[in-house]
N, C-alpha and C positions, 0 to 999 in steps of 0.2 A: 654337505657335498651332497646331491643327490644322484646315485649310482644304481644301477641295476642290473643283476648277473644272469646272464642269461645263460640257461646250464645250471641244475641242482644237483649233479650227480656229487661223485667223491670230494674232487676239487673242486667245483663250482659250488658246491654247499658251504666249504671252508673259507672258502674268498667271501662270500655273504656274513660267514660267522664273525670274519674276522674286521671287514671294515667297518660292520656294525659294531663291533667291541671298541675302535678308536674312535666314534662318532657320527658318520654317517646315516645317512638316512636311504637304507637301503631295501630294495624288491630285489626278491629271487624267483626266478620264470624257469618253469619246466613244460615240457607239452603235456597236457593232460591225462594222455593214456600210458604215462612215461611210469615206470617202475618208481623211477628215484622220487618223485614227483608226488605218487600217490603216498607213499611211505612217510614223506612229508607231513601231508596236509591230513594225515590220518592221525600219525603221533606227535609230529612235531620234532621228530628227530630221526636221524639214521643211525646207523655202526660207528658213525665218525664222528658227529656234532648234534647238539640239541640248539636250532633255531631259535632267539630272543625272540620274544611277540614284541619287540617293536620293527621286527624284517615282515614284509609284506610279500608272504608267498602267493603267487599270481600262477595263473595256466594263462593268462590272457599278453598273448604277446603287445598289442599295439598300448594296452596300458604300460608294459613295465618297458617299454622303447622311450614312449612319450614324458614318462616320469623322469628321466635322466639327463644329468649332465654327463656323464660318464659310464660308457656300456663297456662291461666286462663279459668276454666271450669266453666262455668255459664247455666247450662239445668237442668231440671226437672231432680229431683235425681233417680228415676224411669227408668229414660233412658239411666242411664249413662255404665251399660254393655253390652249393646248392641252400643254404641257410641265410645269407647273405641277402640275397633277394626277398628274403620274407621279411626282413625287418628294415629295408630301403626304404617303402611308401611312409614309414611312420618316424622317420629321422629329421633331424634338423641341423640348418649346415654349419652349427656352432657346436655339435655332441662329438664328442671323442672317446675313442674305442682301446680298451686294451684287450691284448689277444691272452687269455692264462692258458694257453694249450700246446703243447710242442709235436710237431710234425712236421713233414714234409709232403705236399699234395703228387701220390703216387705216377697218375699218370700224365704229369707235365713236369715233375721234380722243382714245381714254384716252393718258394717259401709261402708262410699262410700269408705274412703281409701283402706280398704280392697279389696270393689269391685274392685278398681285400680292395686291394689296389685295381684289380681288372675286374671288381665286380661294381666300382663304382664309389668306394669310398677314398676319399682326399688322403692322398698318403701322410701331409702333415697333421691329421686328428689321428694318424694310429701309432699304437706302443704296442711294446710286448712288454710278461712280466714274466722272470724264469727265474730260475736257480732252484738250491736245494732244501729239502725239507719235507719231513710226511705229517699229515695230517694229527695221527696221534702221537708225535710227539710234541708238535705247537700245542694243542691244546693240555696236554699236560704241562704247559708253560716252559719247556725248552726252545732258546731262541734259535734264532740261525740269522746268515744273509742272502740276501736275494738281487735280482739286477731288474731294473726299467730301462729300456732302450726306445730309442723311437728316432726317424729321420729329423724330427722336430725337439730341437735342443732345447729350448723354451716347456714344452709339453713334458719331457720326461723328468725335468727337473721338478717341476709341479706339484706331478705326480709319486715322485719318489719322496718329496721332501713332506708332501700332503698324507703318507699313507703309513711311513717308519713309525717309528713303536719299540718299546723296549721286548718284542718279542719278535720282530723282521725290524734289520739292520737292510738298507736298500743303498746299493749303489748305482752312479750313472753310468749306464751302460754307454760305448762310446763306438762299437760295432755292428751296426745291426745286421750285415750278412753273417757275421761269425755269431753274435749271438742265438739270431734263429737256430743257425745249420750245427751250432756245437747242442744246444738246446735238445734241437732231436735226435742229434747224432749219441748222445749218450743213451739214450733207450735201447738201442743196437749193441751196444757195448752191455749195457745190463742183462741181456738176452744170451751174450755171450758167458759173461759171468756165469750166470745159473746154470751154464751147460759144465763149465768146469767145476763149480760147485759140486756136481754131480759125479766129474768124471775122474778132473784132476786140479784141484783148491790150488796146489802151490804154482799153476801157470796164471793167477790173476794180478799177481806183480807185473809180470811182463804184458797182461793184458791191459793195466793201466798206462805203460808208457806207448807201447804198441799203438794202442787203442789212440789215445791223445797224438801221440805224433801223423796217424792214420789222418784224424780229422781237423787237423790243422793242416794239414799238405792242401785237403780238400776244400777248407777254408780262402787259402791262399789263391788256388787257380780260379776261385770263383769270385774274388774281386777283394775280399775281406781281408783283415788284421790275422795272421796265423797264430799270434799271442793270445785271441780271445778262445782257443781250445783249451789255453791252460788256466783260465778264467771260472768265475761260477757257473757260468751256462753252461760248460761243461765237464771241464777236470774235477771242479768244487764241489758237483752233483756227483761226484763216482761214489761215495760214501753210502750216500743213499740210494745209490743204483744199482749200484755193483755188490755191496755187501748187508744191506737192509734185510731184514723179514717181511718188510712194507711192501718191498719193490715188486709191483707184479712183473715187470717185465726179467727181473732177476728167476721169480718165481716160474715165468712158464718158460725161459731157459734150462730150468732146472728139471722141470717136469717132463719138457722135450724130451732130454737128455738120458731122463727114463723111464721116456715112453707112459709118460702120462699126461692125460687131458688137464688142461688150464682155463678155467671158462671165463675167468676177468677178461678186460682189456689191458691189451699189452701192445702199445703204441709200437714199441720197436719192428715188431713184427710186419708191417706196412713200410716201416720206416726203412728198414733194410734194404725195399725192392725200390726205394724212391733213390735213399743214396745209390744203391748199385747204378742207378740213372744216370746219376748225374757225373759218378766215377766216370764212365765212357763218355759222357759228354765235354767232359772236363780234361780227359787226358790221365787220370789219376789213379793210380794202383792201389786198389782197397781192400787187400784181402781177408781180413778182418771182417770187413762189411759183406765180403762176397762169403765167407765162410759160412756167417749167420743165415743171409738168404739163401744160400743152398740148405742148411739145417733145416729151415723153416718152412720150404716149398718143395725140396726134393722130396723122391718116392723110397719108399722101400721102410724096413725098421728106423725110427728115429733115433733110437740109442746107436746101431750102428753109424748113423749116418753121422752123427755127432762126432763121434771117434772118428770117421775118415774124417772129416774135413780139419781136425788137429791135425790128424799125419800128414796131411797137404799141407799147412802151414809150416810143418818142420822138415818138409821135403824141398821148400823153396831154396831158390840160392841163396847162397852169403851175400848179403851185403854189408857197405858201412852202416852204423848204426844211423848217423844222422845223413843220409843220403837225401 
């Protein structure tokens, strides 16, 4: 299969590495002035993977798009709407797109597949690839399970069957709303987990249960299947997001609670703002999401703010666990 991976950062470079390793003809694209592209161009590797010489590394967007039967997009979630018009002039009607990214558009609360559709991509040519796994573990040969979902049942089955290997076992998703919201929301819970690592690690157990329940309630209100919150896209990704030392979101939360800066991308920061918007739109109470939002965007001392938000959660009115 001819595949182009657009975005050669941490996850994009791994996706190119993986898809090449299972026998696909892969192009890896990045902007010429981008740090990730320049490192790969100069050295053939980054801190995560070494690109096989069979992979074509390019900064020519037209070349990358026209090469592919399947276009994988792995960029920052908030840049998707601006990015899609740049590639549409080079696309063909039969091409399929896979979103290997997790997030919700901040200004609109739209899922990323909705952003694609509004940008002019046919809904039945869009799939999402999410689930647990860290690059550092994958490149050591440690396997994991992931999910591919799409409104097009034939497409998601074809992709999952084509991409499976001894390293990644794929499942067919059956709830695009839940898959996308769950995958994005786990990054918010990752920030909360990091803050708890710094302040009160014993609360991470309750965070897992109450966090998943909060997200399930939102998914149901949006018209999805609330059980999706307990699947691979969300709860199944908690180990790699709430506990792993490799998790950017967990590390961001820990640094925040310690009053320290974290320089790398943590998608959960923007997602907390987007989820808060969705909670208001669908009239869903989301106390953990609100706490993360206030911790990330509030004023004053970071450590005190994180502790205050935990205190507010404990001060809430008592309720039934499964209310």
